[in-house]
C-alpha positions, 0 to 999 in steps of 0.5 A: 871125808869120813863121818860116824853114824850112830844108830838107836832103837828102830834104826839100830835094828833095821841096820843090824848095827849101832854104828856105821862109818861112811865116806862122804864127798865135801858138801854133802849134808845130813839129808844125804846121810839120811837117804843113804841110811834109809836106802840101806834099811830098805822098807824097815824105816818106811814111815819112821820119823827120825830126829838127827843130831850132829855132834850131839846137837839136834838139827832141824834142817839139812846141815853141811857135814865136816870130816870127823862129824858124828851123826846120830839118828834117833826115832821118837821115844814112845810109851807112856 
């Protein structure tokens, strides 16, 4: 199955792209995708907490993914 990964802020800069297309095996979850994104980023995302949204809805626990899903990795907003 194929999903789209949207990257914002630090994730975008770490991966040097704002969007990825990934092939996954059935039964893979948001946790599996996060692991792949972090591996690809190397140490650039060490210690960075990420919020995950699937099809524009935030998820807190790992969630099974389906073909065509859009997964977004969003670092916490900072500033004052």
